[in-house]
Backbone as JSON Lines, residues from 0, in Angstrom:
{"i":0,"aa":"M","n":[-80.86,-24.36,-104.75],"ca":[-81.37,-23.04,-105.0],"c":[-81.62,-22.36,-103.65]}
{"i":1,"aa":"N","n":[-81.23,-21.14,-103.52],"ca":[-81.45,-20.38,-102.3],"c":[-82.29,-19.16,-102.64]}
{"i":2,"aa":"D","n":[-83.5,-19.14,-102.14],"ca":[-84.37,-17.99,-102.41],"c":[-84.7,-17.25,-101.12]}
{"i":3,"aa":"D","n":[-83.82,-17.38,-100.11],"ca":[-84.01,-16.75,-98.81],"c":[-85.29,-17.22,-98.12]}
{"i":4,"aa":"A","n":[-85.68,-18.47,-98.39],"ca":[-86.86,-19.05,-97.74],"c":[-86.56,-19.3,-96.27]}
{"i":5,"aa":"A","n":[-87.6,-19.28,-95.45],"ca":[-87.44,-19.51,-94.01],"c":[-87.15,-20.97,-93.71]}
{"i":6,"aa":"V","n":[-87.66,-21.88,-94.54],"ca":[-87.46,-23.32,-94.31],"c":[-87.22,-24.02,-95.63]}
{"i":7,"aa":"G","n":[-86.67,-25.2,-95.52],"ca":[-86.51,-26.08,-96.67],"c":[-87.0,-27.47,-96.32]}
{"i":8,"aa":"L","n":[-87.59,-28.16,-97.29],"ca":[-88.06,-29.51,-97.03],"c":[-87.98,-30.33,-98.3]}
{"i":9,"aa":"V","n":[-88.06,-31.64,-98.15],"ca":[-88.04,-32.56,-99.27],"c":[-89.26,-33.45,-99.16]}
{"i":10,"aa":"I","n":[-90.0,-33.61,-100.25],"ca":[-91.13,-34.54,-100.28],"c":[-90.68,-35.79,-101.01]}
{"i":11,"aa":"H","n":[-90.86,-36.95,-100.35],"ca":[-90.44,-38.24,-100.89],"c":[-91.65,-39.0,-101.41]}
{"i":12,"aa":"K","n":[-91.58,-39.51,-102.62],"ca":[-92.63,-40.35,-103.17],"c":[-92.54,-41.73,-102.54]}
{"i":13,"aa":"R","n":[-93.64,-42.19,-101.96],"ca":[-93.69,-43.53,-101.37],"c":[-93.96,-44.55,-102.46]}
{"i":14,"aa":"H","n":[-93.13,-45.57,-102.52],"ca":[-93.29,-46.64,-103.51],"c":[-94.62,-47.35,-103.3]}
{"i":15,"aa":"G","n":[-95.39,-47.47,-104.35],"ca":[-96.66,-48.18,-104.29],"c":[-97.81,-47.38,-103.73]}
{"i":16,"aa":"N","n":[-97.6,-46.09,-103.5],"ca":[-98.66,-45.26,-102.95],"c":[-98.76,-43.99,-103.8]}
{"i":17,"aa":"A","n":[-99.85,-43.87,-104.55],"ca":[-100.0,-42.73,-105.46],"c":[-100.72,-41.54,-104.83]}
{"i":18,"aa":"N","n":[-101.24,-41.7,-103.63],"ca":[-101.98,-40.61,-102.98],"c":[-101.02,-39.51,-102.56]}
{"i":19,"aa":"P","n":[-101.14,-38.31,-103.13],"ca":[-100.21,-37.22,-102.78],"c":[-100.22,-36.86,-101.3]}
{"i":20,"aa":"A","n":[-101.34,-37.02,-100.63],"ca":[-101.45,-36.66,-99.21],"c":[-100.74,-37.66,-98.3]}
{"i":21,"aa":"E","n":[-100.32,-38.81,-98.83],"ca":[-99.68,-39.83,-98.02],"c":[-98.2,-40.03,-98.34]}
{"i":22,"aa":"Q","n":[-97.56,-39.0,-98.9],"ca":[-96.12,-39.07,-99.17],"c":[-95.36,-38.64,-97.92]}
{"i":23,"aa":"W","n":[-94.06,-38.88,-97.9],"ca":[-93.23,-38.52,-96.75],"c":[-92.6,-37.15,-96.97]}
{"i":24,"aa":"V","n":[-92.4,-36.42,-95.87],"ca":[-91.74,-35.11,-95.9],"c":[-90.56,-35.15,-94.94]}
{"i":25,"aa":"S","n":[-89.4,-34.65,-95.38],"ca":[-88.22,-34.58,-94.52],"c":[-87.81,-33.13,-94.35]}
{"i":26,"aa":"M","n":[-87.49,-32.77,-93.11],"ca":[-86.97,-31.44,-92.8],"c":[-86.3,-31.52,-91.43]}
{"i":27,"aa":"T","n":[-85.53,-30.53,-91.1],"ca":[-84.93,-30.49,-89.77],"c":[-85.99,-30.05,-88.76]}
{"i":28,"aa":"V","n":[-85.76,-30.36,-87.49],"ca":[-86.68,-29.92,-86.44],"c":[-86.69,-28.4,-86.38]}
{"i":29,"aa":"A","n":[-85.56,-27.76,-86.59],"ca":[-85.5,-26.29,-86.59],"c":[-86.39,-25.73,-87.69]}
{"i":30,"aa":"D","n":[-86.4,-26.37,-88.86],"ca":[-87.28,-25.91,-89.94],"c":[-88.74,-26.13,-89.59]}
{"i":31,"aa":"L","n":[-89.06,-27.25,-88.93],"ca":[-90.43,-27.5,-88.5],"c":[-90.9,-26.43,-87.51]}
{"i":32,"aa":"V","n":[-90.04,-26.09,-86.54],"ca":[-90.38,-25.05,-85.56],"c":[-90.62,-23.72,-86.28]}
{"i":33,"aa":"A","n":[-89.76,-23.39,-87.23],"ca":[-89.92,-22.14,-87.97],"c":[-91.21,-22.13,-88.77]}
{"i":34,"aa":"L","n":[-91.56,-23.26,-89.36],"ca":[-92.79,-23.36,-90.14],"c":[-94.02,-23.19,-89.25]}
{"i":35,"aa":"L","n":[-93.99,-23.8,-88.07],"ca":[-95.14,-23.75,-87.16],"c":[-95.28,-22.42,-86.43]}
{"i":36,"aa":"T","n":[-94.14,-21.79,-86.08],"ca":[-94.19,-20.58,-85.27],"c":[-93.95,-19.3,-86.07]}
{"i":37,"aa":"G","n":[-93.35,-19.42,-87.24],"ca":[-93.01,-18.24,-88.03],"c":[-91.69,-17.61,-87.64]}
{"i":38,"aa":"E","n":[-90.97,-18.23,-86.68],"ca":[-89.67,-17.7,-86.23],"c":[-88.66,-18.83,-86.15]}
{"i":39,"aa":"R","n":[-87.41,-18.51,-86.54],"ca":[-86.32,-19.49,-86.43],"c":[-85.92,-19.61,-84.97]}
{"i":40,"aa":"P","n":[-85.73,-20.83,-84.46],"ca":[-85.25,-20.98,-83.08],"c":[-83.81,-20.48,-82.95]}
{"i":41,"aa":"E","n":[-83.45,-20.03,-81.76],"ca":[-82.08,-19.56,-81.52],"c":[-81.09,-20.66,-81.81]}
{"i":42,"aa":"G","n":[-80.0,-20.31,-82.47],"ca":[-78.94,-21.27,-82.76],"c":[-79.26,-22.22,-83.89]}
{"i":43,"aa":"A","n":[-80.36,-22.03,-84.6],"ca":[-80.77,-22.95,-85.66],"c":[-79.85,-22.87,-86.87]}
{"i":44,"aa":"D","n":[-79.18,-21.76,-87.07],"ca":[-78.34,-21.58,-88.25],"c":[-76.9,-21.98,-88.01]}
{"i":45,"aa":"E","n":[-76.59,-22.55,-86.87],"ca":[-75.2,-22.91,-86.55],"c":[-74.85,-24.24,-87.1]}
C-alpha cells in the first residue's frame, strides 16, 4: 500500500516475548533519518 508516507517500517513479533515494547522494528537507515529529522536524505529515493 502506498499512502505517500515519508517512511515505511515493519514490526516483527519476537517469539516468546509478548511485551509490545520489546518487539523488533526494521527500516532502512534513510527512513530512520527521515523519521528523526522530518526530511529525506539526499539520494534516498535512488
